NUVEX-555058 format. One line per 3 residues: number of its first residue (from 1); their letters; for each residue x, y, z of N, C-alpha, C. Coordinates in Angstrom, 1 decimal, always signed. Layout:
// residues N
NUM	a	X,Y,Z,X,Y,Z,X,Y,Z; ... .
END
This chain:
// residues 209
1	mkk	+117.9,+140.1,+96.1,+119.2,+140.2,+95.4,+120.2,+139.2,+95.9; +120.2,+138.9,+97.2,+121.1,+137.8,+97.7,+120.8,+136.5,+97.1; +119.5,+136.2,+96.8,+119.1,+135.0,+96.1,+119.6,+134.8,+94.8 .
4	ldk	+119.6,+136.0,+94.1,+120.2,+136.0,+92.7,+121.6,+135.9,+92.7; +122.3,+136.5,+93.7,+123.8,+136.3,+93.9,+124.1,+134.9,+94.0; +123.3,+134.1,+94.8,+123.6,+132.7,+95.0,+123.4,+131.9,+93.7 .
7	kir	+122.3,+132.2,+93.0,+122.1,+131.5,+91.8,+123.3,+131.7,+90.8; +123.7,+132.9,+90.7,+124.9,+133.2,+89.8,+126.1,+132.5,+90.2; +126.4,+132.4,+91.5,+127.5,+131.6,+91.9,+127.3,+130.2,+91.3 .
10	llg	+126.1,+129.6,+91.5,+125.9,+128.2,+91.1,+126.2,+127.9,+89.7; +126.2,+129.1,+88.8,+126.6,+128.9,+87.4,+128.0,+128.8,+87.2; +128.8,+128.9,+88.3,+130.2,+128.7,+88.1,+131.0,+130.1,+87.6 .
13	iny	+130.1,+131.1,+87.7,+130.8,+132.4,+87.1,+130.6,+133.3,+88.3; +131.4,+134.5,+88.0,+131.6,+135.6,+89.1,+131.3,+136.9,+88.6; +130.0,+137.3,+88.6,+129.7,+138.7,+88.3,+128.6,+139.2,+89.1 .
16	dsh	+128.5,+140.6,+89.2,+127.6,+141.3,+90.1,+126.1,+141.0,+89.5; +125.3,+140.7,+90.4,+123.8,+140.4,+90.1,+123.2,+141.7,+89.6; +123.6,+142.8,+90.0,+123.1,+144.1,+89.6,+123.3,+144.3,+88.1 .
19	ifv	+124.3,+143.8,+87.5,+124.5,+143.9,+86.1,+123.3,+143.1,+85.3; +123.1,+141.9,+85.9,+121.9,+141.2,+85.2,+120.6,+142.0,+85.3; +120.3,+142.5,+86.5,+119.1,+143.2,+86.7,+118.9,+144.4,+85.8 .
22	ifr	+120.1,+145.2,+85.7,+120.0,+146.4,+84.9,+119.9,+146.0,+83.3; +120.7,+145.0,+83.1,+120.6,+144.4,+81.6,+119.3,+144.0,+81.2; +118.6,+143.2,+82.2,+117.2,+142.6,+81.9,+116.2,+143.8,+81.7 .
25	lil	+116.4,+144.8,+82.6,+115.5,+146.0,+82.6,+115.6,+146.7,+81.3; +116.9,+147.0,+80.9,+117.1,+147.8,+79.6,+116.5,+147.0,+78.4; +116.7,+145.7,+78.4,+116.2,+144.9,+77.3,+114.7,+144.9,+77.3 .
28	sil	+114.0,+144.9,+78.4,+112.6,+144.9,+78.6,+112.0,+146.3,+78.0; +112.7,+147.4,+78.4,+112.3,+148.6,+77.9,+112.5,+148.8,+76.4; +113.6,+148.3,+75.8,+113.9,+148.2,+74.4,+112.7,+147.4,+73.6 .
31	lfl	+112.5,+146.2,+74.2,+111.5,+145.3,+73.7,+110.1,+146.0,+73.7; +109.8,+146.7,+74.8,+108.5,+147.3,+74.9,+108.3,+148.4,+73.8; +109.4,+149.3,+73.7,+109.3,+150.4,+72.7,+109.3,+149.9,+71.3 .
34	yll	+110.0,+148.8,+71.0,+110.0,+148.2,+69.6,+108.7,+147.7,+69.2; +108.0,+146.9,+70.0,+106.7,+146.4,+69.9,+105.6,+147.4,+69.8; +105.7,+148.5,+70.7,+104.8,+149.4,+70.8,+104.8,+150.3,+69.4 .
37	lsl	+106.0,+150.6,+68.9,+106.1,+151.5,+67.8,+106.0,+150.7,+66.4; +106.4,+149.4,+66.4,+106.4,+148.6,+65.1,+105.0,+148.0,+64.8; +104.2,+147.7,+65.9,+103.0,+146.9,+65.5,+101.8,+147.7,+65.8 .
40	rlg	+100.8,+147.4,+64.9,+99.6,+148.2,+64.8,+98.7,+148.0,+66.2; +98.9,+146.8,+66.7,+98.4,+146.5,+68.1,+99.4,+146.4,+69.1; +100.4,+147.3,+69.0,+101.5,+147.3,+69.9,+101.1,+147.7,+71.3 .
43	yiv	+100.1,+148.5,+71.5,+99.6,+148.9,+72.8,+99.1,+147.7,+73.6; +98.7,+146.7,+72.9,+98.2,+145.4,+73.6,+99.4,+144.4,+73.7; +100.1,+144.3,+72.5,+101.2,+143.2,+72.5,+102.3,+143.6,+73.3 .
46	apl	+102.8,+144.8,+73.3,+104.0,+145.3,+74.0,+103.9,+145.0,+75.5; +102.9,+145.4,+76.3,+103.0,+145.2,+77.7,+102.9,+143.7,+77.9; +102.2,+142.9,+77.1,+102.1,+141.5,+77.5,+103.5,+140.8,+77.1 .
49	mtl	+104.1,+141.1,+76.0,+105.2,+140.4,+75.6,+106.5,+140.8,+76.6; +106.3,+142.2,+77.0,+107.5,+142.6,+77.8,+107.4,+141.9,+79.2; +106.1,+141.8,+79.6,+106.0,+141.1,+80.9,+106.4,+139.7,+80.9 .
52	ify	+106.1,+139.0,+79.8,+106.5,+137.7,+79.7,+108.0,+137.5,+79.6; +108.6,+138.4,+78.8,+110.1,+138.4,+78.7,+110.8,+138.7,+80.0; +110.2,+139.6,+80.9,+110.9,+140.0,+82.1,+110.7,+138.8,+83.1 .
55	sls	+109.6,+138.2,+83.0,+109.4,+137.1,+83.9,+110.2,+135.8,+83.6; +110.4,+135.6,+82.4,+111.1,+134.3,+81.9,+112.5,+134.5,+81.7; +113.1,+135.7,+81.7,+114.4,+135.9,+81.4,+115.3,+135.2,+82.4 .
58	eyi	+115.0,+135.4,+83.8,+115.7,+134.7,+84.7,+115.7,+133.3,+84.7; +114.6,+132.8,+84.4,+114.4,+131.2,+84.3,+115.3,+130.8,+83.1; +115.2,+131.4,+81.9,+115.8,+130.9,+80.7,+117.4,+131.2,+80.9 .
61	lid	+117.9,+132.4,+81.4,+119.3,+132.7,+81.4,+120.0,+132.1,+82.6; +119.2,+131.8,+83.7,+120.0,+131.4,+84.9,+119.4,+130.0,+85.4; +118.1,+129.9,+85.7,+117.7,+128.7,+86.2,+117.9,+127.5,+85.3 .
64	lpi	+117.6,+127.6,+84.0,+117.8,+126.4,+83.1,+119.4,+126.1,+83.1; +120.3,+127.1,+82.9,+121.7,+126.7,+82.8,+122.1,+126.1,+84.1; +121.6,+126.5,+85.3,+122.0,+125.9,+86.5,+121.7,+124.3,+86.5 .
67	krr	+120.4,+124.1,+85.9,+119.9,+122.8,+85.9,+120.8,+121.9,+84.9; +121.2,+122.4,+83.8,+122.1,+121.8,+82.9,+123.4,+121.6,+83.5; +124.0,+122.5,+84.2,+125.2,+122.3,+84.9,+125.2,+121.3,+86.0 .
70	svs	+124.1,+121.2,+86.7,+124.0,+120.3,+87.7,+124.0,+118.9,+87.1; +123.4,+118.6,+86.0,+123.4,+117.4,+85.2,+124.8,+117.1,+84.7; +125.4,+118.1,+84.3,+126.8,+117.9,+83.7,+127.9,+117.6,+84.7 .
73	ler	+127.7,+118.2,+85.9,+128.6,+117.9,+87.1,+128.3,+116.5,+87.7; +127.0,+116.0,+87.5,+126.7,+114.6,+88.0,+127.6,+113.7,+87.1; +127.5,+114.0,+85.8,+128.3,+113.2,+84.9,+129.7,+113.1,+85.2 .
76	dal	+130.3,+114.4,+85.5,+131.7,+114.4,+85.7,+132.0,+113.7,+87.0; +130.9,+113.8,+88.0,+131.3,+113.1,+89.3,+131.5,+111.6,+89.1; +130.8,+111.0,+88.3,+131.0,+109.6,+88.0,+132.5,+109.2,+87.5 .
79	dyi	+133.2,+110.2,+87.1,+134.6,+109.9,+86.8,+135.5,+110.3,+88.0; +135.2,+111.5,+88.6,+136.0,+112.1,+89.6,+135.9,+111.5,+90.9; +134.7,+111.2,+91.4,+134.5,+110.8,+92.8,+135.2,+109.4,+92.9 .
82	pal	+135.2,+108.5,+92.0,+135.8,+107.1,+92.2,+137.2,+107.3,+92.3; +137.9,+108.2,+91.6,+139.4,+108.5,+91.8,+139.6,+109.1,+93.2; +138.7,+110.0,+93.7,+138.8,+110.5,+95.0,+138.8,+109.4,+96.0 .
85	lln	+137.8,+108.5,+95.8,+137.6,+107.5,+96.8,+138.7,+106.5,+96.9; +139.3,+106.3,+95.7,+140.5,+105.4,+95.7,+141.7,+106.0,+96.5; +141.8,+107.1,+96.4,+143.0,+107.9,+97.2,+142.6,+107.8,+98.7 .
88	lkn	+141.4,+108.1,+99.1,+140.9,+108.0,+100.4,+141.1,+106.6,+101.0; +140.7,+105.6,+100.1,+140.9,+104.2,+100.7,+142.4,+103.8,+100.9; +143.3,+104.5,+100.2,+144.7,+104.2,+100.3,+145.3,+105.1,+101.4 .
91	gks	+144.6,+105.7,+102.2,+145.0,+106.3,+103.4,+145.6,+107.9,+103.0; +145.1,+108.4,+101.9,+145.5,+109.7,+101.6,+144.7,+110.8,+102.4; +145.3,+111.8,+102.6,+144.4,+113.0,+103.3,+143.5,+113.5,+102.2 .
94	vkt	+142.5,+114.3,+102.7,+141.6,+114.9,+101.8,+142.3,+115.8,+100.7; +143.2,+116.6,+101.2,+144.0,+117.6,+100.4,+144.8,+116.8,+99.4; +145.5,+115.7,+99.8,+146.3,+115.0,+98.7,+145.4,+114.3,+97.8 .
97	sik	+144.2,+113.8,+98.3,+143.3,+113.0,+97.4,+142.8,+113.9,+96.3; +142.4,+115.1,+96.7,+141.9,+116.2,+95.8,+143.0,+116.4,+94.7; +144.2,+116.6,+95.2,+145.3,+116.9,+94.3,+145.6,+115.8,+93.2 .
100	nss	+145.7,+114.5,+93.8,+146.1,+113.4,+92.9,+144.7,+113.2,+91.9; +143.5,+113.2,+92.4,+142.3,+113.0,+91.6,+142.2,+114.1,+90.4; +142.6,+115.3,+90.8,+142.5,+116.4,+89.7,+143.6,+116.3,+88.7 .
103	kvv	+144.7,+115.6,+88.9,+145.7,+115.4,+88.0,+145.3,+114.2,+87.0; +144.5,+113.3,+87.6,+144.1,+112.2,+86.8,+143.0,+112.3,+85.9; +141.9,+113.1,+86.5,+140.7,+113.3,+85.9,+140.6,+114.8,+85.5 .
106	kne	+140.3,+115.0,+84.3,+140.2,+116.3,+83.6,+138.8,+116.6,+83.1; +138.0,+117.3,+84.0,+136.7,+117.7,+83.6,+136.3,+119.0,+84.4; +135.1,+119.4,+84.2,+134.7,+120.6,+85.0,+134.8,+120.6,+86.5 .
109	lsn	+134.2,+119.3,+86.9,+134.2,+119.1,+88.4,+135.7,+119.1,+89.0; +136.6,+118.5,+88.2,+137.9,+118.4,+88.8,+138.6,+119.8,+88.7; +138.2,+120.6,+87.8,+138.7,+122.0,+87.8,+138.1,+122.8,+89.1 .
112	efs	+136.8,+122.4,+89.4,+136.3,+123.1,+90.6,+137.0,+122.6,+91.9; +137.3,+121.4,+91.8,+138.2,+120.9,+93.0,+139.6,+121.5,+93.1; +140.2,+121.6,+91.8,+141.4,+122.2,+91.8,+141.5,+123.7,+92.5 .
115	kvi	+140.4,+124.4,+92.2,+140.2,+125.7,+92.9,+140.5,+125.7,+94.3; +140.0,+124.6,+95.0,+140.1,+124.4,+96.5,+141.6,+124.4,+96.8; +142.4,+123.7,+96.1,+143.8,+123.6,+96.2,+144.5,+125.0,+96.0 .
118	nnl	+144.0,+125.7,+94.9,+144.6,+127.0,+94.7,+144.3,+128.0,+95.7; +143.1,+127.9,+96.2,+142.7,+128.8,+97.3,+143.6,+128.6,+98.6; +144.2,+127.5,+98.8,+145.0,+127.2,+100.0,+146.2,+128.1,+99.7 .
121	kig	+146.7,+128.3,+98.6,+147.9,+129.1,+98.3,+147.7,+130.6,+98.6; +146.4,+131.1,+98.7,+146.2,+132.4,+99.0,+145.6,+132.7,+100.4; +145.8,+131.7,+101.3,+145.5,+131.8,+102.6,+144.2,+131.2,+103.1 .
124	fsl	+143.4,+130.6,+102.2,+142.2,+129.9,+102.7,+142.6,+128.6,+103.4; +141.8,+128.1,+104.4,+141.9,+126.9,+105.0,+141.3,+125.9,+104.2; +141.6,+124.6,+104.3,+141.0,+123.6,+103.4,+139.4,+123.5,+103.6 .
127	eeg	+139.0,+123.7,+104.9,+137.5,+123.8,+105.1,+136.8,+125.0,+104.4; +137.6,+126.1,+104.5,+137.0,+127.3,+103.9,+136.9,+127.1,+102.3; +138.0,+126.5,+101.8,+138.0,+126.2,+100.3,+136.9,+125.3,+100.0 .
130	led	+136.7,+124.2,+100.8,+135.6,+123.3,+100.5,+134.1,+124.0,+100.7; +134.1,+124.9,+101.6,+132.8,+125.7,+101.8,+132.5,+126.5,+100.5; +133.7,+127.0,+100.2,+133.5,+127.9,+98.9,+133.2,+127.2,+97.7 .
133	lse	+133.7,+126.0,+97.6,+133.3,+125.1,+96.4,+131.8,+124.7,+96.5; +131.4,+124.4,+97.7,+130.0,+123.9,+97.9,+128.9,+125.0,+97.4; +129.4,+126.3,+97.6,+128.6,+127.4,+97.2,+128.6,+127.5,+95.6 .
136	rip	+129.5,+126.9,+95.0,+129.5,+127.0,+93.5,+129.0,+125.7,+92.8; +128.5,+124.8,+93.6,+128.0,+123.5,+93.1,+126.4,+123.4,+93.2; +125.7,+123.3,+92.0,+124.3,+123.3,+92.2,+123.7,+121.9,+92.5 .
139	nly	+124.6,+120.8,+92.6,+124.0,+119.6,+92.7,+124.1,+119.1,+94.2; +123.0,+118.7,+94.7,+122.7,+118.3,+96.1,+123.7,+117.1,+96.5; +123.8,+116.1,+95.6,+124.6,+114.9,+95.9,+126.0,+115.4,+96.0 .
142	iqn	+126.5,+116.1,+95.1,+127.9,+116.5,+95.3,+128.2,+117.4,+96.5; +127.2,+118.3,+96.8,+127.3,+119.1,+98.0,+127.4,+118.3,+99.1; +126.6,+117.2,+99.3,+126.8,+116.3,+100.4,+128.1,+115.6,+100.4 .
145	mil	+128.6,+115.3,+99.3,+130.1,+114.7,+99.3,+131.0,+115.7,+99.9; +131.0,+116.9,+99.5,+131.7,+118.0,+99.9,+131.7,+118.1,+101.5; +130.4,+118.0,+101.9,+130.2,+118.2,+103.4,+130.9,+117.0,+104.1 .
148	dlk	+131.0,+115.8,+103.5,+131.7,+114.6,+104.1,+133.1,+114.9,+104.1; +133.7,+115.5,+103.1,+135.1,+115.8,+103.0,+135.3,+116.8,+104.1; +134.6,+117.8,+104.3,+134.7,+118.9,+105.4,+134.8,+118.2,+106.7 .
151	enn	+133.8,+117.3,+107.1,+133.8,+116.6,+108.2,+135.1,+115.7,+108.5; +135.5,+115.1,+107.5,+136.7,+114.2,+107.5,+137.9,+115.1,+107.8; +138.0,+116.2,+107.3,+139.1,+117.1,+107.4,+139.1,+117.6,+108.9 .
154	rdg	+137.9,+117.9,+109.3,+137.8,+118.5,+110.6,+137.8,+117.6,+111.8; +137.1,+116.5,+111.6,+137.1,+115.4,+112.7,+137.7,+114.3,+112.6; +138.3,+114.0,+111.3,+138.9,+112.8,+111.0,+138.0,+111.6,+110.8 .
157	dki	+136.6,+111.8,+110.6,+135.6,+110.8,+110.4,+136.0,+110.0,+109.2; +135.7,+108.7,+109.3,+135.8,+107.8,+108.2,+134.5,+108.0,+107.3; +134.9,+108.4,+106.1,+133.8,+108.9,+105.1,+133.6,+108.1,+103.8 .
160	vds	+134.5,+107.0,+103.7,+134.6,+106.1,+102.5,+133.1,+105.6,+102.2; +132.5,+104.9,+103.2,+131.3,+104.3,+103.1,+130.1,+105.3,+102.7; +130.3,+106.5,+103.5,+129.3,+107.6,+103.1,+129.4,+108.1,+101.7 .
163	lew	+130.6,+108.3,+101.2,+130.9,+108.7,+99.9,+130.4,+107.8,+98.8; +130.7,+106.4,+99.1,+130.3,+105.4,+98.2,+128.7,+105.4,+98.1; +128.1,+105.6,+99.2,+126.5,+105.6,+99.2,+126.0,+106.7,+98.4 .
166	qln	+126.7,+108.0,+98.7,+126.3,+109.1,+97.8,+126.6,+108.9,+96.4; +127.6,+108.3,+96.0,+128.1,+108.1,+94.6,+126.9,+107.1,+94.0; +126.5,+106.1,+94.7,+125.5,+105.2,+94.2,+124.2,+105.9,+94.0 .
169	slk	+123.9,+106.8,+94.9,+122.7,+107.6,+94.9,+122.7,+108.6,+93.6; +123.9,+109.1,+93.4,+124.1,+110.0,+92.3,+124.0,+109.3,+91.0; +124.5,+108.1,+90.9,+124.5,+107.2,+89.7,+123.0,+107.0,+89.4 .
172	dny	+122.2,+106.7,+90.4,+120.8,+106.4,+90.1,+120.1,+107.6,+89.7; +120.3,+108.6,+90.3,+119.7,+110.0,+89.9,+120.0,+110.6,+88.5; +121.4,+110.3,+88.2,+121.8,+110.6,+86.9,+121.2,+109.8,+85.9 .
175	nqe	+121.0,+108.5,+86.0,+120.3,+107.5,+85.1,+118.8,+108.1,+84.9; +118.2,+108.4,+86.0,+116.8,+108.8,+86.0,+116.7,+110.1,+85.2; +117.7,+111.0,+85.4,+117.6,+112.3,+84.7,+117.8,+112.1,+83.1 .
178	iis	+118.7,+111.2,+82.7,+118.8,+111.0,+81.3,+117.5,+110.3,+80.7; +117.0,+109.3,+81.5,+115.7,+108.8,+80.9,+114.6,+109.7,+80.8; +114.5,+110.7,+81.8,+113.5,+111.7,+81.8,+113.8,+112.7,+80.6 .
181	ikk	+115.0,+113.1,+80.4,+115.4,+114.0,+79.3,+114.8,+113.3,+78.0; +115.1,+112.0,+77.9,+114.7,+111.3,+76.5,+113.3,+111.2,+76.3; +112.5,+111.0,+77.5,+111.1,+110.9,+77.4,+110.6,+112.3,+77.0 .
184	mmp	+111.1,+113.4,+77.6,+110.5,+114.7,+77.3,+110.9,+115.3,+76.0; +111.9,+114.6,+75.2,+112.3,+115.2,+74.0,+111.1,+115.3,+73.0; +110.3,+114.3,+72.8,+109.3,+114.5,+71.8,+108.3,+115.6,+72.2 .
187	ikl	+108.0,+115.7,+73.5,+107.1,+116.7,+74.0,+107.6,+118.2,+73.7; +108.9,+118.3,+74.0,+109.6,+119.5,+73.8,+109.5,+119.9,+72.2; +109.8,+118.9,+71.4,+109.8,+119.2,+69.9,+108.4,+119.6,+69.6 .
190	cll	+107.4,+118.9,+70.1,+105.9,+119.2,+69.7,+105.6,+120.6,+70.1; +106.1,+121.1,+71.4,+105.8,+122.4,+71.9,+106.5,+123.5,+70.9; +107.8,+123.1,+70.5,+108.5,+124.0,+69.6,+107.8,+124.2,+68.5 .
193	civ	+107.3,+123.1,+67.9,+106.6,+123.2,+66.5,+105.2,+124.1,+66.6; +104.6,+123.8,+67.8,+103.4,+124.6,+68.1,+103.8,+126.2,+68.1; +104.8,+126.5,+68.9,+105.2,+128.0,+69.0,+105.6,+128.5,+67.8 .
196	fla	+106.3,+127.6,+66.9,+106.8,+128.3,+65.6,+105.6,+128.4,+64.7; +104.6,+127.6,+64.7,+103.4,+127.7,+63.9,+102.6,+128.9,+64.3; +102.5,+129.1,+65.7,+101.9,+130.2,+66.1,+102.4,+131.6,+65.7 .
199	vmi	+103.7,+131.7,+65.8,+104.5,+132.8,+65.2,+104.3,+133.1,+63.9; +104.4,+131.9,+63.1,+104.2,+132.0,+61.6,+102.8,+132.6,+61.3; +101.8,+132.0,+61.9,+100.4,+132.4,+61.8,+100.2,+133.9,+62.1 .
202	fli	+100.8,+134.3,+63.2,+100.7,+135.8,+63.6,+101.4,+136.7,+62.7; +102.5,+136.2,+62.0,+103.3,+137.1,+61.0,+102.4,+137.2,+59.8; +101.9,+136.0,+59.3,+101.1,+136.0,+58.1,+99.9,+136.9,+58.3 .
205	yyi	+99.2,+136.9,+59.5,+98.0,+137.6,+59.7,+98.4,+139.0,+59.8; +99.6,+139.5,+60.3,+100.0,+140.8,+60.4,+100.3,+141.4,+59.0; +101.0,+140.5,+58.3,+101.4,+141.0,+57.0,+100.2,+141.3,+56.0 .
208	as	+99.3,+140.3,+56.1,+98.1,+140.3,+55.3,+97.2,+141.4,+55.6; +97.1,+141.8,+56.9,+96.3,+142.9,+57.2,+96.9,+144.3,+57.0 .
END
């Protein structure tokens, strides 16, 4: 359950993982009963389809959105991190750099960093706010940048070079992700067509029989 809680946080939302587990279980039971009662071969199809649904629901509803959010945040970081770096190079503190960058750049990542500043108003330290931010970010490169910011705030370490290196690595990874997505598009379309045809053939066979 703790692992599921962490995954849900990486989606950028805040709800109890028990709700998801109960919701998935209820849907699985309803799907099982529907298939069992509506299909002539329901006693075979129902357990199989219910097992598939139960196994894949977490992947489809949580894991895939986390992956999409990671790529989206990478794209946002290409706008936000350069603004943050510019402030740090000009001698601004981490707190001021986050404030200024979040005013200039408006996207999902800047909103996440703005929450760090908002948390300061309710008693969080900057390090606690950055730690909380890290737990909401599913992207390893951005997490490493947040770690650099925490070290700078705690120890006063110079982090500009490290952030620039992380940013360059993120750019390379993002470009590779986009290329990979484009390469996989024809395969995904082909698989979708195969699944669609399989469903149509099954329905035709079921209706005809």
